[in-house]
C-alpha positions in Angstrom: -18.1 -6.1 94.6 -18.9 -9.7 95.4 -17.4 -10.5 98.0 -20.0 -10.3 101.1 -22.3 -12.9 99.4 -19.1 -14.7 98.3 -18.9 -14.7 101.4 -21.9 -16.1 102.9 -22.4 -18.0 100.6 -19.1 -20.4 101.1 -19.5 -20.3 104.7 -23.7 -22.1 104.8 -21.4 -25.0 102.2 -19.3 -24.6 104.9 -21.1 -25.7 107.5 -23.0 -28.5 106.0 -21.7 -32.3 106.9 -17.4 -32.7 106.2 -16.9 -34.5 102.3 -13.3 -33.9 101.6 -9.7 -32.5 102.9 -6.8 -31.8 101.1 -5.0 -28.7 102.1 -3.3 -27.3 100.0 -5.2 -25.6 96.8 -4.4 -25.6 93.0 -6.5 -23.0 92.0 -7.6 -23.7 88.5 -8.3 -20.8 85.8 -11.5 -21.4 84.4 -12.4 -22.3 80.2 -12.9 -18.3 80.2 -9.8 -16.0 80.6 -9.9 -14.5 84.5 -7.6 -11.9 86.0 -5.8 -13.2 88.4 -2.5 -15.7 88.2 -2.9 -19.1 87.9 -1.9 -20.9 91.1 0.5 -23.1 90.9 1.7 -25.4 94.4 2.8 -27.9 92.4 6.0 -30.0 93.8 8.1 -30.6 90.1 7.2 -26.6 89.2 10.7 -25.7 88.3 10.0 -22.1 89.0 7.1 -20.4 90.5 6.0 -16.0 91.1 6.4 -16.4 94.8 3.0 -14.8 94.1 1.0 -17.5 93.4 1.9 -18.7 96.6 0.6 -15.8 98.8 0.0 -12.7 99.0 2.5 -12.3 101.9 5.4 -13.6 102.1 7.6 -17.0 101.0 10.5 -18.6 100.7 11.1 -21.8 98.1 13.8 -23.7 99.7 14.3 -27.3 97.1 16.3 -29.7 99.2 17.8 -31.9 96.4 20.1 -28.7 94.2 21.9 -29.4 97.6 21.8 -33.4 98.6 24.2 -34.6 99.6 25.5 -32.2 101.4 24.3 -34.0 104.5 21.7 -31.5 106.3 18.8 -32.6 107.8 15.4 -29.4 108.3 16.8 -26.7 110.8 19.9 -26.3 108.2 17.8 -26.0 105.5 16.0 -23.5 107.5 18.9 -21.7 108.7 18.5 -19.5 105.4 15.4 -18.2 105.4 15.3 -15.0 107.1 13.2 -13.6 109.9 13.7 -18.0 111.1 15.7 -18.7 114.0 16.3 -22.4 115.0 16.2 -23.0 118.4 18.8 -26.2 119.2 17.6 -27.2 123.0 21.0 -29.1 122.5 22.2 -29.6 119.7 22.3 -31.2 116.9 19.6 -34.3 116.5 18.3 -33.0 119.7 14.6 -31.9 120.4 14.7 -28.6 117.6 12.1 -26.2 117.0 11.4 -22.8 115.2 10.5 -19.1 116.1 9.4 -16.7 112.7 9.4 -13.3 113.2 10.5 -13.4 117.0 7.1 -16.3 117.4 7.3 -19.4 119.5 7.6 -22.5 118.4 3.6 -23.1 119.2 2.9 -20.8 116.6 4.5 -22.5 113.8 2.0 -24.9 112.7 4.2 -27.5 110.1 2.7 -28.9 107.1 4.4 -32.6 105.5 1.9 -33.5 102.2 -0.9 -31.7 103.8 -0.5 -33.6 107.0 -0.4 -31.0 109.9 2.2 -32.2 112.2 1.8 -30.3 115.7 -0.2 -32.2 117.7 -1.7 -30.9 121.2 0.3 -33.6 123.3 4.1 -31.5 121.8 5.0 -27.4 122.4 6.2 -27.8 118.7 7.2 -29.7 116.0 10.2 -30.7 116.7 11.9 -30.0 113.7 15.0 -32.4 114.3 12.7 -35.3 113.2 11.6 -35.3 109.7 13.5 -36.4 107.0 14.5 -34.3 104.1 16.1 -36.7 101.6 12.5 -37.4 100.4 11.7 -34.2 100.0 11.4 -32.2 96.7 10.9 -28.6 97.9 10.0 -26.6 101.8 8.1 -22.9 101.3 7.9 -21.0 104.6 4.7 -18.5 104.6 5.2 -15.8 106.8 3.4 -13.1 107.9 -0.3 -13.5 105.9 -1.2 -17.2 105.7 -3.0 -18.8 103.0 -6.3 -19.8 103.6 -5.4 -23.9 102.6 -3.5 -23.7 105.8 -5.8 -24.4 108.6 -5.3 -22.5 111.8 -4.5 -18.6 112.2 -0.3 -18.7 113.0 1.0 -15.9 114.6 4.8 -17.5 113.5 4.0 -19.1 109.6 3.5 -22.0 108.9 6.9 -25.0 107.0 4.9 -26.8 104.3 6.9 -29.2 103.2 5.8 -31.2 99.8 7.7 -34.4 99.2 8.4 -35.9 95.8 5.6 -36.4 93.5 5.8 -39.7 91.8 6.6 -40.0 88.5 6.1 -43.9 87.2 9.5 -43.1 85.5 10.9 -46.2 86.6 14.0 -44.3 87.8 15.7 -44.2 91.5 18.5 -42.9 93.9 20.3 -44.5 96.3 22.9 -42.7 99.0 25.5 -43.6 101.3 26.9 -40.8 103.1 29.5 -40.6 106.2 31.3 -38.0 108.6 32.4 -36.8 112.1 31.3 -37.6 115.1 29.5 -41.6 113.9 28.0 -39.6 111.6 25.9 -42.6 108.9 23.2 -41.3 106.6 21.5 -43.7 104.0 18.2 -43.1 101.6 16.8 -45.0 98.5 13.9 -43.6 96.8 12.5 -45.9 93.9 8.7 -44.5 91.1 7.7 -46.4 89.0 4.5 -47.2 87.6 1.4 -49.3 89.7 -2.2 -49.9 87.9 -3.4 -46.3 87.2 -1.4 -44.0 88.5 3.2 -44.4 90.3 4.2 -45.1 93.4 6.1 -43.4 95.6 9.1 -45.4 98.0 11.4 -43.6 100.2 14.0 -45.0 102.6 16.3 -43.4 105.1 18.7 -43.6 107.5 20.3 -40.7 109.7 22.6 -41.3 112.5 25.3 -40.0 114.9 27.8 -40.8 118.5 27.6 -37.0 118.8 31.0 -37.3 121.0 32.6 -33.8 119.6 35.0 -32.0 121.9 34.3 -29.1 123.8 35.8 -26.0 126.9 34.5 -27.5 130.1 35.5 -24.3 132.1 35.0 -26.0 135.3 35.5 -23.8 137.8 34.1 -20.8 136.7 36.9 -18.8 138.8 39.9 -21.1 138.2 40.6 -20.8 133.9 43.9 -22.4 134.7 41.5 -25.5 135.0 39.9 -25.5 132.3 39.9 -28.3 129.8 38.8 -29.9 126.5 35.8 -32.6 126.7 33.9 -35.1 124.9 30.8 -34.7 124.5 28.7 -38.5 126.0 25.3 -39.5 126.1 24.5 -37.5 122.6 24.0 -40.1 119.6 21.1 -40.4 118.0 19.1 -42.3 115.3 17.1 -42.0 112.9 14.7 -43.9 110.1 11.6 -43.2 108.3 10.2 -44.8 105.5 6.9 -43.5 102.7 4.8 -44.9 100.5 3.0 -43.2 98.0 0.4 -43.8 95.6 -1.2 -40.8 93.2 -3.2 -40.7 90.0 -5.7 -38.4 88.3 -8.0 -37.9 91.5 -6.8 -39.2 94.5 -2.8 -39.1 95.9 -3.0 -42.4 99.1 0.0 -42.0 101.0 1.7 -43.9 104.1 5.1 -42.6 107.0 6.8 -44.2 109.3 9.6 -42.5 110.9 11.5 -43.6 114.8 13.3 -41.3 116.7 15.8 -43.0 119.1 18.4 -39.9 120.9 20.1 -40.0 123.7 19.0 -37.1 126.1 22.2 -35.1 127.1 22.5 -34.5 130.9 23.5 -30.1 131.1 27.7 -29.3 131.6 27.8 -27.8 135.3 31.5 -27.0 135.3 32.2 -31.2 135.6 33.5 -33.9 134.1 30.7 -35.9 132.8 32.8 -38.6 131.0 31.6 -41.6 132.5 30.7 -43.5 128.6 30.0 -46.6 130.5 26.7 -45.2 132.3 23.5 -44.8 130.3 22.2 -41.9 130.3 18.1 -41.0 129.4 16.3 -41.4 126.5 13.5 -40.8 125.0 12.0 -43.2 121.9 10.1 -41.6 119.2 7.5 -44.0 116.7 5.0 -41.9 114.8 3.0 -42.8 111.8 0.7 -40.8 109.4 -2.1 -41.8 106.7 -3.7 -40.1 104.7 -6.0 -40.0 101.2 -7.0 -37.2 99.6 -9.9 -36.9 96.4 -10.0 -34.4 94.1 -12.5 -33.2 91.4 -14.1 -30.5 89.5 -17.7 -29.4 89.2 -17.8 -26.6 86.7 -15.6 -24.1 88.1 -15.4 -25.7 92.0 -12.5 -27.8 92.5 -12.5 -29.9 95.2 -11.1 -31.7 97.3 -11.3 -34.0 100.2 -8.7 -35.7 103.0 -9.2 -38.0 105.3 -5.8 -39.0 107.9 -4.7 -40.2 110.7 -1.7 -40.1 112.7 -0.8 -42.3 115.7 2.5 -40.9 117.8 4.5 -42.8 120.8 6.4 -40.7 123.2 9.1 -43.4 125.5 11.4 -41.9 127.9 13.5 -43.8 130.1 16.5 -42.8 132.4 18.0 -45.6 133.8 19.7 -43.5 136.4 16.4 -41.5 137.8 18.9 -38.4 137.4 20.8 -39.2 140.0 23.4 -36.8 141.6 26.3 -38.2 139.5 25.9 -34.6 137.6 25.2 -32.8 139.8 21.4 -32.6 139.6 19.0 -34.0 142.3 18.3 -37.5 141.7 14.7 -37.9 141.1 12.1 -41.4 141.1 9.6 -39.7 137.9 11.9 -40.6 135.2 10.2 -43.4 133.2 6.8 -42.4 131.5 5.1 -43.2 127.9 2.7 -40.7 126.0 0.6 -41.9 123.5 -0.9 -39.4 120.8 -4.1 -40.4 118.4 -5.4 -38.1 115.9 -7.9 -38.0 113.3 -8.5 -35.5 110.5 -11.0 -34.7 107.6 -11.3 -31.6 105.8 -12.9 -30.1 102.9 -11.3 -27.2 100.4 -12.4 -26.1 97.6 -11.3 -22.9 95.0 -13.5 -21.1 92.9 -13.4 -18.3 90.4 -15.7 -15.8 89.9 -15.9 -13.5 86.9 -13.5 -12.1 85.5 -11.8 -10.5 89.4 -12.5 -13.2 92.0 -10.5 -16.0 92.8 -12.1 -17.8 95.8 -10.8 -20.3 98.0 -12.1 -22.4 101.6 -10.8 -24.6 103.8 -12.5 -26.2 106.9 -11.1 -29.1 108.8 -11.7 -30.7 111.9 -9.3 -32.3 114.2 -9.9 -35.0 117.2 -6.6 -35.9 119.1 -6.1 -39.1 122.0 -3.2 -38.3 124.7 -2.6 -41.5 126.7 0.0 -41.0 129.6 0.9 -44.2 131.8 4.4 -44.5 133.6 5.8 -42.2 136.8 4.0 -39.3 136.0 0.3 -41.1 136.9 1.7 -43.7 139.3 3.3 -41.8 141.9 2.6 -38.1 141.2 -1.3 -38.4 140.2 -1.1 -37.0 136.7 -4.3 -37.4 134.2 -3.7 -40.1 132.5 -6.6 -39.7 129.4 -7.0 -35.9 127.4 -8.6 -35.4 124.4 -9.3 -31.8 122.0 -11.8 -31.2 119.5 -10.8 -28.6 117.4 -11.9 -27.0 113.8 -11.2 -24.3 111.3 -12.8 -22.4 109.0 -11.1 -20.1 106.3 -12.9 -18.1 103.3 -10.2 -16.0 101.2 -10.7 -13.9 98.2 -8.3 -12.7 95.8 -9.6 -10.1 94.1 -8.2 -8.3 90.9 -8.5 -4.2 91.5 -8.5 -2.2 87.4 -7.8 -3.0 84.6 -3.9 -3.0 84.1 -4.3 -6.5 86.0 -1.4 -5.3 88.1 -2.8 -5.0 91.8 -4.6 -7.4 94.5 -6.2 -7.3 97.6 -6.4 -10.0 99.5 -8.9 -11.2 102.4 -9.9 -13.6 105.3 -11.7 -14.5 107.2 -11.1 -17.0 109.8 -13.7 -19.3 113.0 -11.1 -20.9 115.8 -12.3 -23.5 117.9 -11.1 -25.4 120.2 -12.8 -26.9 123.8 -15.9 -25.3 122.8 -14.4 -22.2 122.7 -14.3 -20.3 119.0 -12.3 -17.0 118.4 -13.0 -15.1 115.1 -10.1 -13.4 113.1 -9.5 -12.5 109.9 -6.6 -10.2 107.5 -6.1 -9.0 104.0 -2.8 -8.0 101.9 -2.8 -5.7 98.7 -0.4 -6.5 96.3 0.7 -3.8 94.0 2.8 -4.5 90.8 5.0 -1.2 89.5 6.1 -2.3 85.8 8.2 -5.4 85.4 10.8 -4.8 87.8 9.2 -3.0 90.6 6.8 -4.5 93.0 5.1 -4.3 96.8 2.7 -6.1 98.9 1.7 -4.7 102.3 -0.7 -7.0 105.0 -2.3 -7.0 107.8 -4.2 -9.8 110.7 -5.2 -10.6 113.6 -4.9 -14.0 115.1 -5.7 -16.9 118.6 -4.2 -19.5 119.7 -4.6 -21.8 122.1 -2.2 -23.8 124.5 -1.9 -26.8 123.6 -2.4 -30.0 125.9 1.9 -29.8 126.5 1.7 -26.3 127.3 -0.7 -26.9 129.7 0.3 -30.2 131.2 4.4 -31.0 130.5 5.8 -33.9 130.2 6.7 -35.6 133.4 10.0 -35.2 132.5 11.8 -31.8 132.0 8.9 -29.8 131.9 6.7 -29.0 134.6 2.8 -28.8 134.2 1.0 -24.7 134.0 -2.5 -25.3 134.1 -3.9 -22.4 134.4 -2.3 -21.0 131.4 -4.7 -18.0 128.7 -5.4 -18.1 125.2 -2.9 -15.7 123.2 -4.4 -13.5 120.5 -2.6 -10.5 119.0 -2.1 -8.6 115.7 0.5 -8.7 113.0 1.5 -6.6 109.3 4.0 -6.0 107.0 5.6 -4.1 104.3 7.8 -5.2 101.7 8.9 -4.3 98.3 10.7 -6.7 95.7 12.8 -5.9 92.7 13.3 -8.5 90.3 16.3 -7.4 87.2 19.5 -8.1 86.1 22.3 -7.0 88.4 26.0 -6.8 87.5 24.6 -9.2 84.7 22.8 -11.2 86.8 19.5 -12.6 87.3 18.1 -11.1 90.3 15.3 -10.8 92.7 16.2 -8.5 95.8 13.5 -8.0 98.9 12.8 -6.4 101.8 10.3 -7.0 104.4 9.5 -4.6 107.2 7.1 -7.2 110.0 5.4 -6.6 113.6 3.8 -8.4 115.8 1.4 -7.1 119.2 0.7 -10.0 121.4 -1.1 -11.0 124.6 -1.4 -13.4 126.7 2.8 -14.5 125.1 2.6 -18.5 125.6 6.9 -19.5 125.5 9.4 -21.6 127.4 11.3 -20.3 130.3 13.7 -22.2 131.6 13.2 -22.4 135.8 17.1 -24.4 136.0 19.2 -26.2 133.9 17.4 -28.8 133.8 14.4 -28.0 134.2 11.8 -25.3 132.6 7.9 -24.5 132.0 5.4 -22.1 129.9 4.1 -19.4 131.2 2.3 -16.2 129.7 4.9 -13.5 129.4 1.7 -10.9 129.0 2.5 -8.7 126.5 5.0 -8.6 123.4 5.7 -6.2 120.3 7.9 -7.4 117.8 9.4 -6.1 114.8 12.5 -6.4 112.7 13.4 -6.2 109.2 13.8 -9.5 106.6 16.5 -8.9 103.9 16.1 -12.0 101.0 18.4 -11.6 98.1 19.4 -14.1 94.8 21.9 -13.2 92.0 22.5 -15.7 89.3 25.5 -15.6 86.1 25.4 -19.7 84.1 28.6 -20.8 86.4 28.0 -18.2 89.3 25.5 -18.5 92.1 24.8 -16.2 95.7 21.9 -16.1 97.5 21.9 -14.3 100.8 18.8 -13.8 103.7 19.3 -10.5 106.7 17.1 -10.2 109.8 16.9 -7.9 112.4 15.0 -7.8 115.2 13.2 -6.6 118.2 11.8 -8.5 120.6 10.3 -6.7 123.7 8.4 -7.8 127.2 6.1 -5.2 127.6 4.1 -6.4 129.5 3.2 -3.0 131.9 2.5 -4.4 135.5 6.0 -6.2 135.5 9.6 -6.2 136.5 10.1 -7.8 133.0 9.0 -4.4 131.0 11.2 -3.5 128.1 13.3 -6.7 128.6 14.3 -8.4 125.3 13.0 -12.2 125.0 15.0 -15.0 125.3 15.5 -17.2 122.0 15.1 -14.1 120.0 18.7 -12.8 118.4 18.9 -9.1 117.6 20.6 -10.4 114.5 20.8 -13.6 111.6 22.6 -14.0 108.5 22.9 -16.4 106.0 24.9 -16.4 102.3 25.2 -19.4 100.2 28.0 -19.2 97.0 27.7 -22.3 94.6 30.2 -22.1 91.4 29.8 -24.5 88.9 32.2 -25.8 86.1 35.5 -25.3 88.4 38.3 -25.7 86.9 36.6 -25.4 83.4 35.5 -29.3 83.8 31.2 -30.0 84.0 32.0 -32.3 86.0 33.9 -29.9 89.6 31.4 -27.8 91.1 32.2 -26.0 94.6 29.8 -24.3 97.8 30.5 -22.6 100.7 28.5 -20.8 103.1 28.1 -18.5 106.1 26.1 -18.3 109.0 26.1 -15.1 111.6 23.7 -15.6 115.1 23.8 -13.1 117.8 23.8 -13.1 121.1 20.3 -14.7 122.8 19.3 -15.0 125.6 17.8 -18.5 127.1 15.8 -17.2 130.9 13.2 -14.6 131.5 16.1 -12.2 133.6 18.4 -11.8 131.3 21.2 -13.3 133.0 21.8 -16.5 131.2 23.1 -14.9 127.0 24.9 -16.9 125.1 27.6 -15.9 123.4 27.7 -14.4 118.7 28.9 -17.1 116.4 29.5 -16.8 113.3 30.9 -19.7 110.9 32.0 -21.4 107.4 31.4 -24.2 105.7 32.6 -24.9 102.3 32.3 -28.5 100.0 32.8 -29.6 96.5 30.4 -31.5 93.8 32.1 -34.3 91.5 30.6 -36.0 89.2 32.4 -39.2 88.3 29.9 -40.1 85.8 26.8 -39.3 84.7 24.8 -41.3 86.9 27.4 -41.1 90.0 28.3 -38.2 92.5 30.6 -37.6 95.2 30.2 -35.0 97.4 32.8 -33.9 100.0 32.4 -31.1 102.3 32.8 -29.6 106.1 31.2 -27.8 108.1 32.7 -24.9 110.8 36.0 -24.8 109.1 37.2 -22.4 112.1 35.4 -25.1 114.8 34.1 -21.8 116.2 31.1 -23.6 117.9 32.6 -25.5 120.7 34.0 -21.5 122.0 30.6 -20.4 122.6 30.2 -19.5 126.1 27.4 -18.3 128.3 28.2 -14.7 129.0 28.3 -12.7 131.8 25.1 -11.0 132.9 24.5 -10.6 136.5 26.6 -12.6 137.9 30.2 -14.7 137.3 32.9 -15.0 134.7 31.6 -16.3 131.0 31.5 -20.4 131.3 30.5 -23.4 129.9 27.1 -23.6 128.1 25.0 -26.1 129.8 24.5 -27.9 126.0 27.4 -27.2 124.0 27.4 -27.3 120.4 28.5 -29.0 117.3 31.6 -27.8 115.8 33.7 -28.6 112.8 31.8 -31.9 110.9 33.1 -32.8 108.0 31.2 -35.6 106.0 31.3 -37.8 102.8 28.4 -38.8 99.8 28.2 -40.8 97.2 24.9 -40.3 95.0 23.8 -43.1 92.3 20.6 -42.5 89.9 19.7 -46.0 88.3 
């Protein structure tokens, strides 16, 4: 075996001056045949074997198949088993993801290779990432391939935008919907120089003034009434430009998220629409240049990137007590983040049975804070973090039948002068053309980011005593592919688990404030089920998750209780029908989603009721280049009826942040 000498050689190569970076590795076979699957990570691949993407668990979503349904990124991700979307203040507001019971901070998000996670934020706000220009979304769980930096316990959400095709074609989408919903998207791709260029522009907005049940005086049902949510609007604008030829990819992106921050409903009237509430405006731009080349069998990539984010928070009323909250005078702050990055990646086939992939990346990030949090509370104006990751992975084909693969990985992660080591391995076995199985195991470490340590000066309180997280994760799964009920079918069942030490979790201190704390230890286990059936005119996709996430801090009063924001059960089902009513122009789709009850706080006193919603829509081709899409989410308007259940004290009551219910939409898509 050449594994250990090869790891040593490649680690030596990594320690020289950095040359490159592209986090999406294309592992192409050498001229001689190699008993390893050819890796296909390209955005335009029609169909892929998931083993080629990762020896662990991966789900692929293609947003273009649902274009016009006005789904944002969180809504698309809700179909992934093991992934829970946390919408703290409703649709369009701050939204994060938990994967297999992880915290949102443990989930890495990439857009065309650029890491979206910043040290100045606890996690990536998924509601601000546009999807109209996205070709595919890959969600990795458990084992994380070497092409993604760091050791993510939760997983990786890898977003790949459309590839410039140079065809001189484009699309125009216009959509409208309930509660002031409006969405517009324009794309165009053509040839430029010796390459191709793609341009995409998107606007998405809504006023969010939906109705909800206000229980007002919790002990008197007679005074309950339906009210309209106020100060709940958002406006998202983004632009993407990408140029690509055989060797280079140059990409620039800009986005602005302008949204109101609605205050919690605490049983009182808040329909004072003439009064402006808290507001947050975030501008972000990123630039990346990637160069790839082959030196013999070695495929190398160089990536340089820059990301700038400016976030402004303002509360003109200083959180006064007109909404039942104490007044304060530190609600005017500005946060500016600059991050520079460089990375080197590559892949090298060795003989007939080894494919080695490696990555080294480095980030220099600075956060500058201005406003009341500095002038009134003498906060720290400047924070800087230096971090790097190095990792090596070897996919080894064992035996002559080419049906058994072992994939070990070694990682070094460093932040603020501290370096931690972690590793793992995956084994995959293909029994025959129908059955395959996998098992993975690995360890991880994560440093608390700047947001978790120092807060945001508005709703998140600082906690500088946070410690590094560490832990282990594992999973075992089986997949069946074949024909079922005369349909092309695939079903995967996975049993997963993790043990976490010093877990960093967000806890609600009161209806207005929260902070991050080390929970102590946590044990998480669960089951994921994912399957699809495809006929000529019908297609069914379903997923389900059971999860048991328990606090296991032996010296804590919380030992044995459920960890907040981890529903025990979730499920999703989508059914699509083409050639409806014997018309090739008409198709229909329906979706159902279930989320079990869920605790918000560590004391198990704030518990959200379960929720089951159903949606339906139609697609009609007016002509070959023009399509109309209409539909409704939450047909039975169940979301606004969801309450906080009585746990420990009081009756059931209105949620602090009610959920949006029945929502109609219509879109017109023109291809030219």
